[in-house]
PAVOLUM-108489 format. One line per 8 residues: number of its first residue (from 1); their letters; for each residue x, y, z of N, C-alpha, C, CB. Coordinates in Angstrom, 2 decimals. Atoms other than C-alpha are relative to their C-alpha. Glycine has a CB too. Layout:
NUM> A> X/Y/Z/X/Y/Z/X/Y/Z/X/Y/Z ~ ...;
# end
This chain:
1> MKKDAHEF> -0.47/1.06/-0.86/-1.09/-10.59/-14.94/1.43/0.30/0.44/-0.09/-1.36/-0.70 ~ -1.33/-0.27/-0.55/1.99/-10.39/-12.75/1.04/-0.90/-0.64/-0.01/-0.20/1.51 ~ -1.11/0.77/0.54/5.29/-11.48/-14.18/0.88/-0.54/1.12/0.83/0.85/-0.95 ~ -0.76/0.47/-1.15/7.01/-11.75/-10.81/-0.56/0.64/1.27/1.52/0.35/-0.16 ~ 0.53/-0.43/-1.29/6.52/-11.00/-7.12/0.14/1.50/0.22/0.70/-0.73/1.11 ~ -0.23/-1.43/-0.20/7.71/-7.40/-7.49/-0.86/0.87/-0.91/1.45/0.32/-0.23 ~ 0.83/-0.75/0.92/5.17/-6.38/-10.09/-1.43/0.05/0.53/0.04/-0.62/-1.41 ~ 1.34/-0.17/-0.54/1.86/-4.96/-8.89/-0.91/0.60/-1.06/0.03/0.89/1.25;
9> SDEVRALM> 1.00/-0.52/0.93/-1.32/-4.05/-10.71/-0.01/1.53/0.03/-1.40/-0.55/0.35 ~ 0.13/-1.46/0.05/-2.05/-0.48/-11.75/-0.80/0.52/1.19/-0.67/0.43/-1.31 ~ 0.83/-0.42/-1.14/-4.66/-0.33/-8.98/0.84/0.08/1.28/-1.17/-0.98/0.20 ~ -0.85/0.00/-1.19/-2.09/-1.21/-6.31/0.97/1.18/-0.07/0.78/-1.34/0.13 ~ -0.91/-1.14/0.17/0.34/1.36/-7.71/-0.72/1.32/0.25/0.62/0.00/-1.42 ~ 0.78/-1.22/-0.22/-2.39/4.01/-7.71/-0.29/0.19/1.48/-1.31/-0.05/-0.79 ~ 0.27/-0.06/-1.43/-3.28/3.19/-4.12/1.25/0.45/0.76/-0.47/-1.36/0.52 ~ -1.25/-0.40/-0.64/0.36/3.49/-3.08/0.27/1.49/-0.25/1.18/-0.85/-0.53;
17> GQIITELL> -0.18/-1.42/0.31/0.56/6.85/-4.86/-0.89/0.89/0.84/-0.27/0.25/-1.47 ~ 0.93/-0.78/-0.83/-2.49/8.10/-2.97/0.52/0.10/1.44/-1.40/-0.64/-0.01 ~ -0.49/0.02/-1.38/-1.00/7.08/0.37/1.26/0.85/0.12/0.28/-1.44/0.47 ~ -1.23/-0.80/-0.03/2.40/8.62/-0.43/-0.34/1.49/-0.10/0.95/-0.41/-1.15 ~ 0.41/-1.40/0.15/0.73/11.85/-1.56/-0.58/0.53/1.31/-1.03/0.15/-1.12 ~ 0.60/-0.41/-1.28/-1.27/11.99/1.67/1.08/0.19/1.07/-1.04/-1.03/0.47 ~ -1.08/-0.13/-0.98/1.83/11.38/3.80/0.79/1.28/-0.24/0.94/-1.22/-0.05 ~ -0.79/-1.18/0.33/3.77/14.09/1.98/-0.78/1.29/0.26/0.44/-0.05/-1.45;
25> SDGDAVTP> 0.80/-1.21/-0.22/0.91/16.60/2.14/-0.19/0.29/1.49/-1.37/-0.13/-0.69 ~ 0.09/-0.17/-1.45/0.71/16.01/5.90/1.35/0.34/0.62/-0.56/-1.25/0.64 ~ -1.34/-0.31/-0.51/4.45/16.66/6.19/0.68/-1.19/0.64/-0.07/1.12/0.99 ~ -0.58/1.20/-0.59/5.20/13.07/7.21/1.08/-0.58/-0.91/-1.10/-1.05/0.27 ~ -1.03/0.71/0.75/8.24/11.07/6.15/-0.63/-1.24/-0.63/1.20/-0.39/0.91 ~ 0.47/1.20/0.67/7.61/8.28/3.66/0.98/-1.13/0.31/-0.14/0.23/-1.56 ~ -0.80/1.15/-0.39/8.97/5.10/5.22/-0.83/-1.26/-0.22/0.48/0.10/1.50 ~ 0.80/1.24/0.13/7.98/1.45/4.79/-1.01/-0.16/1.13/0.92/-1.21/-0.04;
33> ERLIQGLH> 0.91/0.13/-1.14/6.46/1.53/8.26/-1.22/0.90/-0.16/0.73/0.34/1.29 ~ 1.11/-0.93/0.19/4.35/4.60/7.45/-0.90/-0.45/-1.16/0.53/1.43/-0.27 ~ 0.80/0.52/1.11/3.26/3.05/4.15/-0.88/-1.15/0.47/0.91/-0.46/-1.15 ~ 0.77/1.13/-0.54/2.18/-0.12/5.96/-1.14/0.53/0.86/0.91/-0.95/0.83 ~ 1.03/-0.58/-0.86/0.30/1.98/8.51/-1.12/0.62/-0.85/0.60/1.07/0.93 ~ 1.00/-0.60/0.87/-1.45/3.93/5.74/-0.84/-1.04/-0.73/0.67/0.91/-0.99 ~ 0.72/1.08/0.68/-2.35/0.77/3.85/-0.95/-0.71/0.94/0.99/-0.99/-0.60 ~ 0.85/0.67/-0.99/-3.69/-0.84/7.00/-1.23/0.85/0.32/0.80/-0.29/1.28;
41> LFSENTDD> 1.12/-0.90/-0.28/-5.82/2.20/7.80/-0.99/0.03/-1.15/0.51/1.41/0.29 ~ 0.87/0.00/1.17/-7.16/2.32/4.25/-0.78/-1.31/-0.08/0.82/0.22/-1.28 ~ 0.67/1.30/0.11/-7.93/-1.42/4.29/-1.12/-0.16/1.03/1.02/-1.13/0.15 ~ 1.05/0.09/-1.03/-9.92/-1.05/7.52/-1.23/0.81/-0.36/0.55/0.47/1.33 ~ 1.10/-0.91/0.31/-12.06/1.69/6.02/-0.64/-0.21/-1.37/0.48/1.40/0.10 ~ 0.56/0.21/1.34/-12.76/0.33/2.54/-1.09/-1.07/0.03/1.09/-0.39/-0.99 ~ 1.05/1.01/0.17/-15.89/-1.53/1.55/0.23/-0.83/-1.25/-1.38/0.68/-0.07 ~ -0.31/0.68/1.26/-14.29/-2.70/-1.70/0.94/-1.17/0.27/0.63/0.99/-1.02;
49> ADDYLDCM> -0.80/1.21/-0.27/-13.00/-6.27/-1.48/1.31/0.00/-0.78/-0.81/-1.26/-0.35 ~ -1.22/-0.05/0.80/-10.49/-5.72/-4.29/1.03/0.96/0.61/-0.32/0.42/-1.43 ~ -0.91/-0.95/-0.65/-9.02/-2.65/-2.55/0.60/-0.63/1.26/-0.74/1.30/0.36 ~ -0.49/0.66/-1.21/-8.75/-4.65/0.67/1.10/-1.01/-0.35/-1.16/-0.70/0.74 ~ -0.99/1.00/0.40/-6.92/-7.49/-1.07/1.27/0.64/-0.53/-0.59/-0.93/-1.05 ~ -1.17/-0.72/0.48/-4.62/-5.03/-2.83/0.85/0.52/1.16/-0.42/1.17/-0.91 ~ -0.71/-0.50/-1.19/-3.72/-3.48/0.52/0.75/-1.13/0.69/-0.98/0.66/0.98 ~ -0.63/1.13/-0.67/-3.00/-6.86/2.07/1.21/-0.51/-0.78/-1.00/-1.12/0.21;
57> ELIQFLMK> -1.10/0.45/0.84/-0.81/-7.85/-0.86/1.22/0.93/0.16/-0.43/-0.05/-1.48 ~ -1.10/-0.95/-0.11/1.26/-4.69/-0.61/0.57/0.03/1.41/-0.47/1.39/-0.39 ~ -0.49/0.07/-1.38/1.50/-4.87/3.19/0.92/-1.19/0.16/-1.18/-0.10/1.01 ~ -0.85/1.20/-0.10/2.87/-8.41/2.94/1.32/0.21/-0.72/-0.72/-1.22/-0.58 ~ -1.22/-0.27/0.76/5.38/-7.31/0.29/0.93/0.90/0.80/-0.34/0.64/-1.36 ~ -0.82/-0.93/-0.76/6.60/-4.39/2.41/0.56/-0.64/1.27/-0.80/1.24/0.36 ~ -0.45/0.65/-1.24/6.80/-6.49/5.58/1.14/-0.97/-0.30/-1.17/-0.75/0.68 ~ -1.09/0.90/0.39/8.97/-9.06/3.77/1.28/0.80/-0.26/-0.38/-0.81/-1.26;
65> KLH> -1.17/-0.85/0.28/11.27/-6.22/2.66/0.65/0.51/1.29/-0.41/1.18/-0.88 ~ -0.53/-0.50/-1.27/11.66/-5.09/6.27/0.77/-1.07/0.77/-1.12/0.53/0.85 ~ -0.65/1.10/-0.76/12.82/-8.50/7.50/1.06/-0.69/-0.76/-1.01/-1.01/0.42;
# end
């Protein structure tokens, strides 16, 4: 269970790691905008409801950090 708004589940952390690894392997810069884009793309292509919700949670967190 989360202790505060900045703590994410292991699944969300793993998903973020996958996206960062993919960005780096493609030679792309890792920025909040690119992370949001990667999360959005992943969420559109997943059939797993939990993965989708994890993506939305992290997208909202990153968007709040940008504003």
